[in-house]
Biopython code that builds the backbone (N, CA, C, O; Angstrom):
import numpy as np
from Bio.PDB.StructureBuilder import StructureBuilder

atoms = [
    (1, "MET", "N", (-21.293, -10.146, -30.668)),
    (1, "MET", "CA", (-20.617, -9.758, -29.635)),
    (1, "MET", "C", (-20.606, -10.236, -28.186)),
    (1, "MET", "O", (-21.669, -10.348, -27.575)),
    (2, "SER", "N", (-19.754, -10.444, -27.774)),
    (2, "SER", "CA", (-19.815, -11.196, -26.333)),
    (2, "SER", "C", (-20.727, -10.189, -24.982)),
    (2, "SER", "O", (-21.043, -9.082, -25.416)),
    (3, "ASN", "N", (-21.011, -10.351, -23.993)),
    (3, "ASN", "CA", (-21.277, -10.032, -22.732)),
    (3, "ASN", "C", (-20.562, -9.746, -21.811)),
    (3, "ASN", "O", (-20.843, -8.893, -20.969)),
    (4, "ARG", "N", (-19.605, -10.371, -21.836)),
    (4, "ARG", "CA", (-18.812, -10.502, -20.670)),
    (4, "ARG", "C", (-18.274, -8.636, -20.731)),
    (4, "ARG", "O", (-18.251, -7.824, -21.656)),
    (5, "ASN", "N", (-17.926, -8.550, -19.358)),
    (5, "ASN", "CA", (-17.085, -7.077, -19.111)),
    (5, "ASN", "C", (-15.627, -7.357, -18.757)),
    (5, "ASN", "O", (-15.322, -7.148, -17.583)),
    (6, "LEU", "N", (-14.873, -7.706, -19.413)),
    (6, "LEU", "CA", (-13.221, -8.020, -19.528)),
    (6, "LEU", "C", (-12.907, -6.549, -18.589)),
    (6, "LEU", "O", (-11.741, -6.509, -18.197)),
    (7, "GLN", "N", (-13.522, -5.687, -18.291)),
    (7, "GLN", "CA", (-12.599, -4.688, -17.065)),
    (7, "GLN", "C", (-12.855, -5.329, -15.538)),
    (7, "GLN", "O", (-12.274, -5.033, -14.493)),
    (8, "LEU", "N", (-14.053, -6.426, -15.791)),
    (8, "LEU", "CA", (-14.456, -6.792, -14.485)),
    (8, "LEU", "C", (-13.392, -8.492, -14.604)),
    (8, "LEU", "O", (-12.833, -9.065, -13.669)),
    (9, "ASP", "N", (-13.417, -8.774, -15.609)),
    (9, "ASP", "CA", (-12.249, -10.322, -15.704)),
    (9, "ASP", "C", (-10.937, -9.773, -15.547)),
    (9, "ASP", "O", (-10.217, -10.509, -14.872)),
    (10, "SER", "N", (-10.597, -9.119, -15.797)),
    (10, "SER", "CA", (-9.227, -8.292, -15.705)),
    (10, "SER", "C", (-8.857, -8.133, -14.277)),
    (10, "SER", "O", (-7.828, -8.530, -13.731)),
    (11, "LEU", "N", (-10.045, -7.370, -13.660)),
    (11, "LEU", "CA", (-9.629, -7.650, -11.945)),
    (11, "LEU", "C", (-9.456, -8.116, -11.412)),
    (11, "LEU", "O", (-8.515, -7.985, -10.629)),
    (12, "ARG", "N", (-10.598, -9.403, -11.467)),
    (12, "ARG", "CA", (-9.931, -10.470, -11.057)),
    (12, "ARG", "C", (-9.614, -11.839, -11.273)),
    (12, "ARG", "O", (-9.845, -12.869, -10.638)),
    (13, "GLY", "N", (-8.806, -11.486, -12.727)),
    (13, "GLY", "CA", (-7.453, -12.162, -13.269)),
    (13, "GLY", "C", (-6.441, -11.524, -11.953)),
    (13, "GLY", "O", (-6.076, -12.388, -11.156)),
    (14, "VAL", "N", (-5.919, -9.946, -11.644)),
    (14, "VAL", "CA", (-5.267, -9.846, -10.658)),
    (14, "VAL", "C", (-5.377, -10.370, -9.882)),
    (14, "VAL", "O", (-4.579, -11.253, -9.566)),
    (15, "ALA", "N", (-6.320, -10.095, -9.279)),
    (15, "ALA", "CA", (-6.534, -10.559, -7.708)),
    (15, "ALA", "C", (-6.384, -12.271, -7.698)),
    (15, "ALA", "O", (-5.900, -12.746, -6.671)),
    (16, "ALA", "N", (-6.722, -13.084, -8.642)),
    (16, "ALA", "CA", (-6.138, -14.409, -8.512)),
    (16, "ALA", "C", (-4.918, -14.379, -8.855)),
    (16, "ALA", "O", (-4.385, -15.439, -8.526)),
    (17, "ILE", "N", (-3.977, -13.449, -9.525)),
    (17, "ILE", "CA", (-2.261, -13.486, -9.329)),
    (17, "ILE", "C", (-1.477, -12.906, -8.371)),
    (17, "ILE", "O", (-0.255, -12.994, -8.250)),
    (18, "CYS", "N", (-2.403, -12.197, -7.575)),
    (18, "CYS", "CA", (-2.177, -11.387, -6.149)),
    (18, "CYS", "C", (-2.040, -12.632, -5.068)),
    (18, "CYS", "O", (-1.077, -12.848, -4.333)),
    (19, "VAL", "N", (-3.227, -13.368, -5.171)),
    (19, "VAL", "CA", (-3.317, -14.820, -4.157)),
    (19, "VAL", "C", (-2.197, -15.529, -4.200)),
    (19, "VAL", "O", (-1.419, -15.789, -3.282)),
    (20, "VAL", "N", (-2.144, -15.948, -5.786)),
    (20, "VAL", "CA", (-0.556, -16.923, -5.963)),
    (20, "VAL", "C", (0.516, -16.144, -5.700)),
    (20, "VAL", "O", (1.450, -16.913, -5.470)),
    (21, "PHE", "N", (0.901, -14.927, -5.605)),
    (21, "PHE", "CA", (2.030, -14.670, -5.678)),
    (21, "PHE", "C", (1.722, -14.654, -3.822)),
    (21, "PHE", "O", (2.821, -14.924, -3.337)),
    (22, "HIS", "N", (0.872, -14.485, -2.861)),
    (22, "HIS", "CA", (1.286, -14.188, -1.817)),
    (22, "HIS", "C", (1.461, -15.569, -1.278)),
    (22, "HIS", "O", (2.117, -15.640, -0.238)),
    (23, "HIS", "N", (0.993, -16.698, -1.794)),
    (23, "HIS", "CA", (1.296, -18.520, -1.291)),
    (23, "HIS", "C", (2.467, -18.285, -1.669)),
    (23, "HIS", "O", (3.324, -18.818, -0.964)),
    (24, "CYS", "N", (3.021, -17.372, -2.966)),
    (24, "CYS", "CA", (4.442, -17.877, -3.190)),
    (24, "CYS", "C", (5.529, -17.544, -2.259)),
    (24, "CYS", "O", (6.583, -18.175, -2.183)),
    (25, "ILE", "N", (5.166, -16.363, -1.450)),
    (25, "ILE", "CA", (5.749, -15.562, -0.327)),
    (25, "ILE", "C", (5.593, -16.426, 0.408)),
    (25, "ILE", "O", (6.656, -17.047, 0.412)),
    (26, "HIS", "N", (4.662, -17.046, 1.300)),
    (26, "HIS", "CA", (4.838, -17.526, 2.210)),
    (26, "HIS", "C", (5.455, -19.218, 2.085)),
    (26, "HIS", "O", (5.840, -20.025, 2.932)),
    (27, "ILE", "N", (5.352, -19.253, 0.910)),
    (27, "ILE", "CA", (6.544, -20.976, 0.745)),
    (27, "ILE", "C", (7.693, -19.951, 0.904)),
    (27, "ILE", "O", (8.224, -19.693, 1.984)),
    (28, "ALA", "N", (7.960, -19.498, -0.064)),
    (28, "ALA", "CA", (9.508, -18.918, 0.153)),
    (28, "ALA", "C", (9.948, -18.584, 1.388)),
    (28, "ALA", "O", (11.156, -18.543, 1.621)),
    (29, "ASP", "N", (8.995, -18.296, 2.353)),
    (29, "ASP", "CA", (9.724, -17.853, 3.721)),
    (29, "ASP", "C", (9.016, -17.598, 4.713)),
    (29, "ASP", "O", (8.975, -16.515, 5.297)),
    (30, "PRO", "N", (8.201, -18.909, 5.067)),
    (30, "PRO", "CA", (7.064, -19.329, 6.359)),
    (30, "PRO", "C", (6.423, -18.340, 7.445)),
    (30, "PRO", "O", (5.292, -18.063, 7.844)),
    (31, "HIS", "N", (8.253, -17.806, 7.819)),
    (31, "HIS", "CA", (8.503, -16.863, 8.818)),
    (31, "HIS", "C", (8.165, -15.374, 8.620)),
    (31, "HIS", "O", (8.355, -14.574, 9.536)),
    (32, "LEU", "N", (7.668, -15.000, 7.434)),
    (32, "LEU", "CA", (7.874, -13.292, 6.964)),
    (32, "LEU", "C", (6.788, -12.792, 7.733)),
    (32, "LEU", "O", (6.948, -11.860, 8.522)),
    (33, "VAL", "N", (5.626, -13.388, 7.543)),
    (33, "VAL", "CA", (4.605, -12.656, 8.179)),
    (33, "VAL", "C", (4.466, -12.427, 9.531)),
    (33, "VAL", "O", (3.726, -11.463, 9.725)),
    (34, "PRO", "N", (4.837, -12.874, 10.427)),
    (34, "PRO", "CA", (4.923, -12.924, 11.761)),
    (34, "PRO", "C", (6.151, -11.700, 12.259)),
    (34, "PRO", "O", (5.955, -10.735, 12.998)),
    (35, "ARG", "N", (7.196, -12.034, 11.713)),
    (35, "ARG", "CA", (8.071, -11.445, 11.481)),
    (35, "ARG", "C", (8.387, -9.920, 11.328)),
    (35, "ARG", "O", (9.229, -9.240, 11.914)),
    (36, "VAL", "N", (7.180, -9.469, 10.067)),
    (36, "VAL", "CA", (7.495, -8.044, 9.320)),
    (36, "VAL", "C", (5.965, -7.538, 9.762)),
    (36, "VAL", "O", (5.944, -6.308, 9.727)),
    (37, "LEU", "N", (4.881, -8.009, 10.102)),
    (37, "LEU", "CA", (3.561, -7.452, 10.203)),
    (37, "LEU", "C", (3.265, -6.915, 11.697)),
    (37, "LEU", "O", (2.495, -6.009, 12.016)),
    (38, "ASN", "N", (3.999, -7.633, 12.445)),
    (38, "ASN", "CA", (4.248, -7.601, 13.807)),
    (38, "ASN", "C", (5.376, -6.911, 14.886)),
    (38, "ASN", "O", (5.567, -6.966, 16.100)),
    (39, "ALA", "N", (5.966, -6.276, 13.798)),
    (39, "ALA", "CA", (7.586, -5.862, 14.430)),
    (39, "ALA", "C", (7.007, -4.048, 13.936)),
    (39, "ALA", "O", (6.205, -3.974, 13.005)),
    (40, "PRO", "N", (7.408, -2.932, 14.519)),
    (40, "PRO", "CA", (7.128, -1.622, 14.170)),
    (40, "PRO", "C", (8.339, -1.619, 13.082)),
    (40, "PRO", "O", (9.312, -2.358, 13.231)),
    (41, "LEU", "N", (8.194, -0.645, 11.863)),
    (41, "LEU", "CA", (8.799, -0.459, 10.649)),
    (41, "LEU", "C", (9.992, 0.017, 11.141)),
    (41, "LEU", "O", (10.825, 0.018, 10.235)),
    (42, "SER", "N", (10.418, 0.404, 12.135)),
    (42, "SER", "CA", (11.905, 1.044, 12.540)),
    (42, "SER", "C", (12.406, -0.091, 13.028)),
    (42, "SER", "O", (13.604, -0.165, 12.755)),
    (43, "ALA", "N", (12.144, -0.703, 13.432)),
    (43, "ALA", "CA", (12.996, -2.066, 13.992)),
    (43, "ALA", "C", (12.921, -3.148, 12.592)),
    (43, "ALA", "O", (12.857, -4.332, 12.922)),
    (44, "LEU", "N", (12.920, -2.895, 11.150)),
    (44, "LEU", "CA", (12.675, -4.178, 10.330)),
    (44, "LEU", "C", (14.091, -3.354, 10.111)),
    (44, "LEU", "O", (14.451, -2.206, 10.375)),
    (45, "SER", "N", (14.919, -4.868, 9.303)),
    (45, "SER", "CA", (15.741, -4.793, 8.089)),
    (45, "SER", "C", (15.553, -4.581, 6.759)),
    (45, "SER", "O", (14.659, -5.251, 6.242)),
    (46, "GLY", "N", (16.373, -3.562, 5.824)),
    (46, "GLY", "CA", (16.210, -3.498, 4.512)),
    (46, "GLY", "C", (15.668, -4.649, 3.856)),
    (46, "GLY", "O", (14.805, -4.329, 3.040)),
    (47, "VAL", "N", (15.863, -5.782, 3.927)),
    (47, "VAL", "CA", (14.479, -7.023, 3.786)),
    (47, "VAL", "C", (13.641, -7.824, 4.205)),
    (47, "VAL", "O", (13.063, -8.864, 3.890)),
    (48, "ASP", "N", (13.720, -7.046, 5.042)),
    (48, "ASP", "CA", (11.889, -7.078, 5.775)),
    (48, "ASP", "C", (11.535, -6.398, 5.846)),
    (48, "ASP", "O", (10.711, -6.508, 6.754)),
    (49, "ILE", "N", (11.516, -4.754, 5.144)),
    (49, "ILE", "CA", (10.852, -3.659, 4.480)),
    (49, "ILE", "C", (10.384, -3.960, 3.286)),
    (49, "ILE", "O", (9.413, -3.506, 2.679)),
    (50, "ALA", "N", (11.276, -4.889, 2.957)),
    (50, "ALA", "CA", (11.020, -5.085, 1.243)),
    (50, "ALA", "C", (10.093, -6.522, 1.134)),
    (50, "ALA", "O", (9.677, -7.087, 0.122)),
    (51, "GLY", "N", (9.955, -6.843, 2.403)),
    (51, "GLY", "CA", (9.034, -8.471, 2.373)),
    (51, "GLY", "C", (7.673, -7.717, 2.845)),
    (51, "GLY", "O", (6.680, -7.927, 2.147)),
    (52, "ARG", "N", (7.525, -6.768, 4.088)),
    (52, "ARG", "CA", (6.352, -6.501, 4.207)),
    (52, "ARG", "C", (5.807, -5.311, 3.323)),
    (52, "ARG", "O", (4.740, -4.749, 3.570)),
    (53, "ALA", "N", (6.759, -4.929, 2.112)),
    (53, "ALA", "CA", (5.682, -4.205, 0.902)),
    (53, "ALA", "C", (5.124, -5.215, 0.191)),
    (53, "ALA", "O", (4.018, -5.200, -0.349)),
    (54, "LEU", "N", (6.023, -6.206, 0.209)),
    (54, "LEU", "CA", (5.236, -7.453, -1.195)),
    (54, "LEU", "C", (3.912, -7.680, -0.590)),
    (54, "LEU", "O", (2.844, -7.418, -1.145)),
    (55, "LEU", "N", (4.087, -8.294, 0.841)),
    (55, "LEU", "CA", (2.904, -8.266, 1.186)),
    (55, "LEU", "C", (1.718, -7.422, 1.058)),
    (55, "LEU", "O", (0.695, -7.891, 0.560)),
    (56, "SER", "N", (1.764, -6.447, 1.390)),
    (56, "SER", "CA", (1.231, -5.224, 1.114)),
    (56, "SER", "C", (0.702, -5.342, -0.172)),
    (56, "SER", "O", (-0.524, -5.416, -0.258)),
    (57, "VAL", "N", (1.305, -5.371, -1.083)),
    (57, "VAL", "CA", (1.119, -5.387, -2.619)),
    (57, "VAL", "C", (0.325, -6.374, -2.760)),
    (57, "VAL", "O", (-0.821, -6.096, -3.115)),
    (58, "PHE", "N", (0.578, -7.410, -2.594)),
    (58, "PHE", "CA", (0.043, -8.448, -2.507)),
    (58, "PHE", "C", (-0.796, -9.132, -1.642)),
    (58, "PHE", "O", (-0.666, -10.239, -1.121)),
    (59, "ALA", "N", (-1.517, -8.453, -1.583)),
    (59, "ALA", "CA", (-2.442, -8.790, 0.217)),
    (59, "ALA", "C", (-3.588, -9.877, -0.200)),
    (59, "ALA", "O", (-4.653, -9.688, -0.789)),
    (60, "GLY", "N", (-3.101, -10.889, 0.225)),
    (60, "GLY", "CA", (-3.620, -12.131, -0.117)),
    (60, "GLY", "C", (-4.824, -12.015, 0.084)),
    (60, "GLY", "O", (-5.490, -11.876, -0.941)),
    (61, "GLY", "N", (-5.525, -12.020, 1.305)),
    (61, "GLY", "CA", (-6.467, -11.922, 2.162)),
    (61, "GLY", "C", (-7.469, -11.222, 1.772)),
    (61, "GLY", "O", (-8.619, -11.659, 1.825)),
    (62, "MET", "N", (-7.056, -9.621, 1.171)),
    (62, "MET", "CA", (-7.893, -8.555, 0.350)),
    (62, "MET", "C", (-7.937, -9.152, -1.096)),
    (62, "MET", "O", (-8.891, -8.704, -1.732)),
    (63, "ALA", "N", (-7.258, -9.930, -1.700)),
    (63, "ALA", "CA", (-7.585, -10.353, -3.112)),
    (63, "ALA", "C", (-8.412, -11.665, -3.117)),
    (63, "ALA", "O", (-9.022, -11.980, -4.139)),
    (64, "VAL", "N", (-8.442, -12.257, -2.267)),
    (64, "VAL", "CA", (-9.623, -13.376, -2.010)),
    (64, "VAL", "C", (-11.187, -12.826, -1.944)),
    (64, "VAL", "O", (-12.154, -13.198, -2.608)),
    (65, "ASN", "N", (-11.098, -11.806, -0.905)),
    (65, "ASN", "CA", (-12.480, -10.928, -0.954)),
    (65, "ASN", "C", (-12.539, -9.985, -2.276)),
    (65, "ASN", "O", (-13.713, -10.051, -2.641)),
    (66, "LEU", "N", (-11.754, -9.054, -3.253)),
    (66, "LEU", "CA", (-12.018, -9.000, -3.964)),
    (66, "LEU", "C", (-12.835, -9.757, -5.277)),
    (66, "LEU", "O", (-13.795, -9.396, -5.958)),
    (67, "PHE", "N", (-12.122, -10.770, -5.287)),
    (67, "PHE", "CA", (-12.027, -11.945, -6.170)),
    (67, "PHE", "C", (-13.547, -12.282, -5.724)),
    (67, "PHE", "O", (-14.333, -12.266, -6.671)),
    (68, "PHE", "N", (-14.059, -12.558, -4.575)),
    (68, "PHE", "CA", (-15.177, -13.625, -4.261)),
    (68, "PHE", "C", (-16.547, -12.055, -4.734)),
    (68, "PHE", "O", (-17.516, -12.287, -5.456)),
    (69, "VAL", "N", (-16.320, -10.885, -4.245)),
    (69, "VAL", "CA", (-17.061, -9.802, -4.591)),
    (69, "VAL", "C", (-17.436, -9.461, -6.127)),
    (69, "VAL", "O", (-18.530, -9.133, -6.585)),
    (70, "LEU", "N", (-16.265, -9.628, -6.745)),
    (70, "LEU", "CA", (-16.407, -9.331, -8.086)),
    (70, "LEU", "C", (-16.958, -10.724, -8.784)),
    (70, "LEU", "O", (-17.331, -10.547, -9.944)),
    (71, "SER", "N", (-17.057, -11.841, -8.377)),
    (71, "SER", "CA", (-17.553, -13.445, -8.939)),
    (71, "SER", "C", (-19.223, -12.513, -8.846)),
    (71, "SER", "O", (-19.763, -11.936, -9.790)),
    (72, "GLY", "N", (-19.674, -12.604, -7.604)),
    (72, "GLY", "CA", (-20.838, -12.102, -6.993)),
    (72, "GLY", "C", (-21.191, -11.334, -8.129)),
    (72, "GLY", "O", (-22.108, -11.858, -8.761)),
    (73, "ALA", "N", (-20.655, -9.964, -8.739)),
    (73, "ALA", "CA", (-21.058, -9.242, -9.609)),
    (73, "ALA", "C", (-21.334, -9.735, -11.101)),
    (73, "ALA", "O", (-22.167, -9.352, -11.923)),
    (74, "VAL", "N", (-20.659, -10.406, -11.145)),
    (74, "VAL", "CA", (-20.237, -11.077, -12.441)),
    (74, "VAL", "C", (-21.835, -12.341, -12.673)),
    (74, "VAL", "O", (-22.720, -12.396, -13.528)),
    (75, "LEU", "N", (-21.641, -12.866, -11.882)),
    (75, "LEU", "CA", (-23.422, -13.895, -11.548)),
    (75, "LEU", "C", (-24.576, -13.074, -11.873)),
    (75, "LEU", "O", (-25.440, -13.079, -12.750)),
    (76, "MET", "N", (-24.182, -12.114, -10.493)),
    (76, "MET", "CA", (-25.763, -10.922, -10.746)),
    (76, "MET", "C", (-25.577, -10.286, -12.232)),
    (76, "MET", "O", (-26.598, -10.410, -12.908)),
    (77, "ALA", "N", (-24.790, -9.808, -12.711)),
    (77, "ALA", "CA", (-25.338, -9.181, -14.077)),
    (77, "ALA", "C", (-25.305, -10.782, -15.027)),
    (77, "ALA", "O", (-26.003, -10.589, -16.023)),
    (78, "SER", "N", (-24.866, -11.918, -15.039)),
    (78, "SER", "CA", (-25.506, -12.726, -15.438)),
    (78, "SER", "C", (-27.026, -13.564, -15.685)),
    (78, "SER", "O", (-27.545, -14.207, -16.597)),
    (79, "LEU", "N", (-27.401, -13.117, -14.232)),
    (79, "LEU", "CA", (-28.549, -13.583, -13.847)),
    (79, "LEU", "C", (-29.512, -12.104, -14.240)),
    (79, "LEU", "O", (-30.732, -12.264, -14.231)),
    (80, "TYR", "N", (-29.147, -11.149, -14.469)),
    (80, "TYR", "CA", (-29.850, -9.895, -14.638)),
    (80, "TYR", "C", (-29.953, -10.257, -16.146)),
    (80, "TYR", "O", (-31.148, -10.069, -16.372)),
    (81, "ARG", "N", (-29.541, -10.553, -16.978)),
    (81, "ARG", "CA", (-29.654, -10.798, -18.525)),
    (81, "ARG", "C", (-31.016, -11.449, -18.815)),
    (81, "ARG", "O", (-31.718, -11.040, -19.740)),
    (82, "GLU", "N", (-31.434, -12.605, -17.910)),
    (82, "GLU", "CA", (-32.751, -13.377, -17.932)),
    (82, "GLU", "C", (-33.888, -12.807, -18.408)),
    (82, "GLU", "O", (-34.316, -11.968, -17.615)),
    (83, "VAL", "N", (-34.529, -12.925, -19.360)),
    (83, "VAL", "CA", (-35.611, -12.051, -19.588)),
    (83, "VAL", "C", (-37.124, -11.777, -18.340)),
    (83, "VAL", "O", (-37.953, -10.908, -18.069)),
    (84, "ARG", "N", (-36.784, -12.964, -17.975)),
    (84, "ARG", "CA", (-37.929, -13.053, -16.586)),
    (84, "ARG", "C", (-37.152, -13.800, -15.713)),
    (84, "ARG", "O", (-36.130, -14.401, -16.044)),
    (85, "PHE", "N", (-37.760, -13.755, -14.302)),
    (85, "PHE", "CA", (-36.914, -14.762, -13.408)),
    (85, "PHE", "C", (-38.043, -14.866, -12.500)),
    (85, "PHE", "O", (-38.621, -13.936, -11.939)),
    (86, "ASP", "N", (-38.338, -16.367, -12.407)),
    (86, "ASP", "CA", (-39.034, -17.131, -11.675)),
    (86, "ASP", "C", (-38.082, -18.366, -11.515)),
    (86, "ASP", "O", (-36.912, -18.476, -11.881)),
    (87, "VAL", "N", (-38.977, -19.359, -10.806)),
    (87, "VAL", "CA", (-38.472, -20.518, -10.058)),
    (87, "VAL", "C", (-37.509, -21.492, -10.713)),
    (87, "VAL", "O", (-36.423, -21.912, -10.314)),
    (88, "TRP", "N", (-38.372, -21.803, -12.117)),
    (88, "TRP", "CA", (-37.591, -22.343, -13.272)),
    (88, "TRP", "C", (-36.036, -21.594, -14.320)),
    (88, "TRP", "O", (-35.253, -22.219, -15.034)),
    (89, "THR", "N", (-36.064, -20.324, -14.061)),
    (89, "THR", "CA", (-35.068, -19.924, -14.166)),
    (89, "THR", "C", (-34.142, -19.737, -13.211)),
    (89, "THR", "O", (-32.950, -19.740, -13.517)),
    (90, "ALA", "N", (-34.483, -19.582, -12.152)),
    (90, "ALA", "CA", (-33.533, -20.079, -10.730)),
    (90, "ALA", "C", (-32.882, -21.350, -11.162)),
    (90, "ALA", "O", (-31.711, -21.551, -11.485)),
    (91, "ILE", "N", (-33.967, -22.220, -11.093)),
    (91, "ILE", "CA", (-33.235, -23.780, -11.148)),
    (91, "ILE", "C", (-32.090, -23.893, -12.587)),
    (91, "ILE", "O", (-30.988, -24.442, -12.611)),
    (92, "ARG", "N", (-32.767, -23.210, -13.636)),
    (92, "ARG", "CA", (-32.013, -23.391, -15.033)),
    (92, "ARG", "C", (-30.441, -22.646, -14.483)),
    (92, "ARG", "O", (-29.501, -23.410, -14.263)),
    (93, "PHE", "N", (-30.274, -21.266, -14.308)),
    (93, "PHE", "CA", (-29.279, -21.110, -14.114)),
    (93, "PHE", "C", (-28.660, -21.753, -12.830)),
    (93, "PHE", "O", (-27.444, -21.619, -12.960)),
    (94, "THR", "N", (-28.878, -22.266, -11.877)),
    (94, "THR", "CA", (-27.844, -23.023, -10.914)),
    (94, "THR", "C", (-27.658, -24.403, -11.227)),
    (94, "THR", "O", (-27.047, -25.121, -10.436)),
    (95, "LEU", "N", (-28.302, -25.027, -12.719)),
    (95, "LEU", "CA", (-27.707, -26.232, -12.879)),
    (95, "LEU", "C", (-26.613, -25.838, -14.310)),
    (95, "LEU", "O", (-25.649, -26.472, -14.739)),
    (96, "ARG", "N", (-27.052, -24.910, -14.655)),
    (96, "ARG", "CA", (-25.677, -23.983, -15.979)),
    (96, "ARG", "C", (-24.553, -24.006, -15.045)),
    (96, "ARG", "O", (-23.427, -24.163, -15.516)),
    (97, "ARG", "N", (-24.707, -23.868, -13.772)),
    (97, "ARG", "CA", (-23.112, -23.380, -13.053)),
    (97, "ARG", "C", (-22.598, -24.044, -12.684)),
    (97, "ARG", "O", (-21.373, -23.937, -12.630)),
    (98, "ILE", "N", (-23.609, -25.671, -11.978)),
    (98, "ILE", "CA", (-23.359, -26.609, -11.546)),
    (98, "ILE", "C", (-22.554, -27.659, -12.729)),
    (98, "ILE", "O", (-21.734, -28.568, -12.604)),
    (99, "LEU", "N", (-23.117, -27.142, -13.703)),
    (99, "LEU", "CA", (-22.433, -28.197, -15.183)),
    (99, "LEU", "C", (-21.278, -27.802, -15.414)),
    (99, "LEU", "O", (-20.406, -28.577, -15.806)),
    (100, "ARG", "N", (-20.960, -25.839, -15.101)),
    (100, "ARG", "CA", (-19.915, -25.648, -15.558)),
    (100, "ARG", "C", (-18.862, -25.768, -14.791)),
    (100, "ARG", "O", (-17.749, -25.921, -15.293)),
    (101, "ILE", "N", (-19.070, -25.712, -13.332)),
    (101, "ILE", "CA", (-18.042, -26.045, -12.418)),
    (101, "ILE", "C", (-17.654, -27.518, -12.000)),
    (101, "ILE", "O", (-16.491, -27.922, -11.981)),
    (102, "TYR", "N", (-18.717, -28.246, -11.680)),
    (102, "TYR", "CA", (-18.188, -29.540, -11.307)),
    (102, "TYR", "C", (-17.550, -30.659, -12.263)),
    (102, "TYR", "O", (-16.945, -31.564, -11.690)),
    (103, "PRO", "N", (-17.594, -30.676, -13.081)),
    (103, "PRO", "CA", (-17.056, -31.423, -14.355)),
    (103, "PRO", "C", (-15.234, -31.347, -14.055)),
    (103, "PRO", "O", (-14.535, -32.341, -13.859)),
    (104, "ALA", "N", (-14.776, -30.019, -14.082)),
    (104, "ALA", "CA", (-13.525, -29.679, -13.562)),
    (104, "ALA", "C", (-13.356, -29.811, -12.086)),
    (104, "ALA", "O", (-12.210, -30.147, -11.786)),
    (105, "LEU", "N", (-13.872, -29.705, -11.442)),
    (105, "LEU", "CA", (-13.688, -30.146, -9.640)),
    (105, "LEU", "C", (-13.432, -31.704, -9.323)),
    (105, "LEU", "O", (-12.641, -32.236, -8.545)),
    (106, "ILE", "N", (-14.501, -32.309, -10.312)),
    (106, "ILE", "CA", (-14.550, -33.640, -10.357)),
    (106, "ILE", "C", (-13.388, -34.442, -10.914)),
    (106, "ILE", "O", (-13.223, -35.607, -10.553)),
    (107, "VAL", "N", (-12.445, -33.755, -11.925)),
    (107, "VAL", "CA", (-11.605, -33.949, -12.725)),
    (107, "VAL", "C", (-9.999, -33.719, -12.061)),
    (107, "VAL", "O", (-8.963, -34.347, -12.283)),
    (108, "MET", "N", (-10.284, -32.501, -11.123)),
    (108, "MET", "CA", (-9.054, -32.652, -10.477)),
    (108, "MET", "C", (-9.340, -32.790, -9.385)),
    (108, "MET", "O", (-8.358, -32.381, -8.764)),
    (109, "ILE", "N", (-10.202, -33.169, -8.572)),
    (109, "ILE", "CA", (-10.106, -34.655, -7.268)),
    (109, "ILE", "C", (-9.566, -35.574, -7.767)),
    (109, "ILE", "O", (-8.450, -36.028, -7.518)),
    (110, "ALA", "N", (-10.422, -35.953, -8.601)),
    (110, "ALA", "CA", (-9.448, -37.663, -9.556)),
    (110, "ALA", "C", (-8.145, -37.586, -9.593)),
    (110, "ALA", "O", (-7.417, -38.471, -9.144)),
    (111, "GLY", "N", (-7.554, -36.055, -10.369)),
    (111, "GLY", "CA", (-6.374, -36.672, -10.469)),
    (111, "GLY", "C", (-5.162, -35.868, -9.220)),
    (111, "GLY", "O", (-3.950, -35.739, -9.392)),
    (112, "PHE", "N", (-5.724, -35.564, -8.374)),
    (112, "PHE", "CA", (-5.350, -35.287, -7.315)),
    (112, "PHE", "C", (-5.280, -37.016, -6.576)),
    (112, "PHE", "O", (-4.238, -37.645, -6.394)),
    (113, "GLY", "N", (-6.365, -37.387, -6.324)),
    (113, "GLY", "CA", (-6.008, -38.642, -5.690)),
    (113, "GLY", "C", (-5.811, -39.403, -6.248)),
    (113, "GLY", "O", (-5.827, -40.347, -5.458)),
    (114, "LEU", "N", (-5.487, -39.961, -7.682)),
    (114, "LEU", "CA", (-4.587, -40.330, -8.155)),
    (114, "LEU", "C", (-2.834, -40.439, -7.885)),
    (114, "LEU", "O", (-2.053, -41.390, -7.864)),
    (115, "LEU", "N", (-2.662, -38.783, -7.676)),
    (115, "LEU", "CA", (-1.239, -38.689, -7.584)),
    (115, "LEU", "C", (-0.686, -38.833, -6.538)),
    (115, "LEU", "O", (0.540, -38.750, -6.470)),
]
sb = StructureBuilder()
sb.init_structure("model")
sb.init_model(0)
sb.init_chain("A")
sb.init_seg("    ")
for serial, (resi, resn, name, xyz) in enumerate(atoms, 1):
    if name == "N":
        sb.init_residue(resn, " ", resi, " ")
    sb.init_atom(name, np.array(xyz, "f"), 0.0, 1.0, " ", f" {name:<3s}", serial, name[0])
structure = sb.get_structure()
């Protein structure tokens, strides 16, 4: 049986999807944010009200914060599963995280460098 918390993983996935949609909204209309968030609601057209609603639902900044908070909670839960905590446990934990993240990072950097 896995020790993964599927609810936290799901919530992190929703946060990641919100960030992606938030970026898509900015790409589709770069001037939407200053136009709809700085104006009073009564001065907005129907399309701008829909854009304001989309920006509210897919709040990218809030989703990024939620993603990082949940990632920190998942890391702490992983650390709490250790039998005892000492310097060597911290080193092993850190090395496992580095070996898990950096290979993908190096491949992506090399891929974008070649592109």
